C-alpha positions in Angstrom: -27.3 -15.9 38.4 -24.9 -14.9 35.7 -26.1 -13.1 32.6 -23.8 -12.8 29.5 -24.6 -11.3 26.2 -22.9 -11.5 22.8 -23.6 -10.7 19.2 -24.8 -13.6 17.2 -22.2 -14.6 14.6 -24.6 -14.7 11.6 -26.3 -11.4 12.0 -25.7 -8.0 13.6 -29.4 -7.7 14.7 -29.4 -10.8 16.9 -28.1 -10.9 20.4 -27.5 -14.0 22.5 -28.3 -13.7 26.2 -26.9 -16.5 28.3 -28.3 -17.2 31.7 -26.7 -19.5 34.3 -27.8 -20.7 37.7 -31.3 -19.8 39.0 -33.7 -17.7 37.0 -35.9 -16.3 39.8 -37.1 -13.1 41.5 -33.6 -12.0 42.3 -32.1 -12.6 38.8 -35.0 -12.0 36.5 -34.6 -8.2 36.7 -31.0 -8.5 35.6 -32.0 -10.5 32.5 -34.8 -8.1 31.7 -32.4 -5.1 32.0 -29.8 -6.8 29.7 -32.5 -7.5 27.1 -34.0 -4.0 27.4 -30.6 -2.4 26.8 -30.2 -4.3 23.5 -33.8 -3.7 22.4 -33.3 0.0 23.0 -30.3 -0.2 20.6 -32.4 -1.8 17.9 -31.4 -5.4 18.5 -34.9 -6.8 18.3 -34.0 -10.5 17.8 -32.9 -12.2 21.0 -31.8 -15.7 21.6 -32.0 -16.8 25.3 -29.5 -19.5 26.0 -30.9 -21.4 29.0 -28.4 -24.2 28.9 -26.8 -23.0 32.2 -30.1 -22.5 34.0 -30.6 -25.1 36.8 -33.9 -23.8 38.2 -36.6 -21.4 37.1 -39.5 -20.0 39.2 -42.6 -18.0 38.3 -40.6 -14.8 38.3 -38.2 -16.3 35.8 -41.0 -17.5 33.6 -42.7 -14.1 33.8 -39.4 -12.5 32.7 -39.2 -14.8 29.7 -42.8 -13.8 28.7 -42.0 -10.1 29.2 -38.9 -10.4 27.1 -40.9 -12.2 24.4 -43.5 -9.4 24.3 -40.9 -6.7 24.3 -39.0 -8.3 21.4 -42.2 -8.6 19.4 -43.1 -5.0 20.1 -39.7 -4.0 18.8 -40.3 -6.0 15.6 -38.3 -9.0 16.6 -38.6 -12.2 18.6 -37.2 -14.1 21.6 -36.1 -17.6 21.0 -35.1 -19.7 24.1 -32.5 -22.4 23.4 -30.7 -25.1 25.3 -33.3 -25.6 28.1 -32.8 -28.8 30.1 -35.8 -31.1 30.2 -36.6 -29.8 33.7 -36.6 -26.2 32.6 -38.6 -27.1 29.4 -41.1 -28.9 31.6 -41.8 -25.6 33.4 -42.6 -24.1 30.0 -45.0 -27.0 29.3 -46.7 -26.8 32.7 -47.4 -23.1 32.2 -48.4 -23.4 28.5 -45.4 -21.4 27.3 -44.2 -24.3 25.1 -46.7 -23.3 22.5 -45.3 -19.8 22.4 -41.8 -21.2 21.9 -42.7 -24.4 20.0 -39.9 -24.0 17.5 -37.3 -23.7 20.2 -37.6 -27.1 21.8 
């Protein structure tokens, strides 16, 4: 799993986190740590670019939920983008698509 982060071009408060490969029990902590670092610096709006994610398991889904809660607690939000149909299906099966309905 590769995690990259960058400042969104349109605002200094938004950070784009890009994940690639598997989002699972091994990689989810890396994603959470990267997000937490930005949240602690006041970057409460997070975009999670899932376009490079091939598979996601329960740990990966739990990390996304955790990130969403943390962003909301900091006064921002988490918006997943670029999920493949297979990854988005995992959101649907678990009911997370309603949380992220505007991101489909």
